[in-house]
N, C-alpha and C positions, 0 to 999 in steps of 0.2 A: 625497682617502681618509686617511681620519684615521689615524695612521701607530699608533694603541693594537691596530688588528687585524692589527700582526705583531712587537705585545710575548711575545717569550716567556715562558714561566712560570719563575718563579723557580726550582722543584721541576725546572728541565730540565733545569739546571748542575749539577745533582750534585758542589756546598758549590765550585764548580767561584771563585775567588776573580778578579776579572776589572779591569784596569782598563786606560785608555785617556789615552792618551799623546797629543799632536798638539802642534806646531807653527804656526802663522799668520802669515803676513804681513798677508790681505786679507776675512781674514774669512769663509770659502768651507769650510777642514777646518774651524780651530772648529767652524763650524753642524753640516758632517759626527760631527765629533768627538764633540760636543752628542748629536745624533740616536743613535749607536754607543752609548755611553753610556745614554742612558734604552732601549732597542728592550734591554739586557744585564740592566738595574738595577745597574753597574758604578761604579767611582772614578774619575774622571776631571783631568787632569794638565795644566796648561802644562809643555810640555815643559824650560818653563828653571825649575818651582819643584819638580823632582822628583829626587829624592836614588839613587843607586843605591841603599842602604839602603830604601827605599819601594820603590819594582824587587820587591826582594829577598822584600817579604808580603805579591806576584798568581801566582799558578798560568795565569792566562794575561798574558799583553801586547800589548796592540793600539798600534803608536804611526802616527800620521798624518806627515805635511805635502806643503805646495804642491811643487810644480813647476818648481824654476830654473836653472836654463842644462842640464837635463838632470840634473837632483839632486832628489832627493826632500827636502826644508826638514828641517833638524833627528835628519838619522837619522846622522848622523858620533856625537851622544852615545848611539846608541843599540853606536850596534856597538863603541865602546871600550868596551864594559860587555856585549859578549853573553859573550864566552867565559864566566863567569858563570855565565852563564843554563841551563846542560842542566840538561833534566828540565821546562820549561816553553813553553807555548804561545807564541809567538810566529805577529804577524798584523802585518804591513807596510798601510800603506793610502795612494797617493796622488793627493791633487787634482789638478787642472788642466785647458787646455784640450785637451788631445791623447786625440784620437779614443779609446771607448774601444773599437775595433776598430783599429787600431793597433796589433796587439798587437811587430810591433820593438821600433816606435818607444820600448815599455813598459819595453821588453827591456833593454832600452839601457840603462834608465830607470832598471830595479832592479841591474844588473850596476855602473854610476855612481853606485849609490847604497851599496852595500854586499859586499863580497867575496864573491865565487863561494863559497868557501867557511861561509861565513856562509850562505849562502842555502839549503842539507839539509835540510826543514823547517818553511822558515820561510811561511806562505799570505803571496801578494800579491793585493789588490788596488787597482782604481785609478775613482774615481769623476770625473764633468766639471762642471764648472762652468765660466759665463761665466765673465767678465770687467769687472768697477765700473772701465771706462776714466779714470772720473773721481779713483781715487782712485791710482793707477800713481803709481806713483813712471818720475824723467825713466828713469834706464839698463833700468826693464819694458816700461817704449814702445818702446822703440829698437828691443828685443828681437823685439815682437810689429810693429811696424812691418817690422823687415828679414823672417820668416818669410811676414809678409801681400806682401810684396814679391817672394820666394818663389815659395810659390805662383801670386801672377797670371801671369808665366814662364814654370809649365805648364798644357798645352796640358787646354783644362774639362772634358775628356773622362778625364782619368789623375788626378782631382782624385775624390773619394772623396765622399760625399754631406755628409758632417758636416765640410771639409774647404770645401764648398759652401759651409757653410749661418754655415763661419766666414767666407769672405769678406762674405757678406751682412750679418754683424749689424758687420762691425769698428767700430769705436770708437762702438758704441751700447753704454748699458748691460745689459747682459743677464746679470748674477750668479742662476744658476738651484739650486739645490740636488732635487735627487732626492731625497727619502725613502725607494720604496721603493727608490732605488739600492744600499744597506747591507742588504736584507735575503739575500745572498748571503757576507756578510763574518757576519750575530751566527749564520747558523745555519754557520758553521765552529766559530769563538769559543766553541756548544755543544755542537759533537762529545764 
C-alpha cells in the first residue's frame, strides 16, 4: 500500500509548523522519522544537529529515538530544554523490539525517559522494528541475548504472540518498518 494514501493535506495543518527530530543508532528510528516527516510535509533533523533556537521556530515538535536499556535514546536533550516550550505540541515516539501490546513495559520506558512532571500533555507513540543482528554492537547483542534467555525460562503459555515470534526469529536479520504504524501519530500532529 502506498504511503501517499495517508498523506495529510497541507491545509489540514492550519499553518502549524512541524518538525521531526530523531536519534537513530541502527536506522529504524530514522526511517520512521522520515515517514512521519513525509506524511506531514515537516522539516526533519537529526537530534545531534538541532539547536534550541531551531526548536523555538516550530509549533509542533515530534521527537523520536530507539529504546536502549529501558530509555528512549536522545530524549535527554529534549528534557533539558522542555521547560522553555510552553504552548507547543510535543509528541514523542519510541522505536524498538518491545511489543506494542506491552503497555506496562512501555510506560516504564516513558517514566525512565521523561520525568513525570514533563509527561503531562505530551503524546507518546511506539513503533516496532525488527533487529538487524549483523549491525548490533557487542553490548546490544549481550542485552538481547539476556532478554532471550529470560524469555526461554518462562513457560511458553505465559508468552505473548509477539514474544514467541521474537524468539522464533532471534538472530535473523528482520528489521521491518511498518509504514501504516505512523498514521495515529500523523493524525495527532494535525489535531
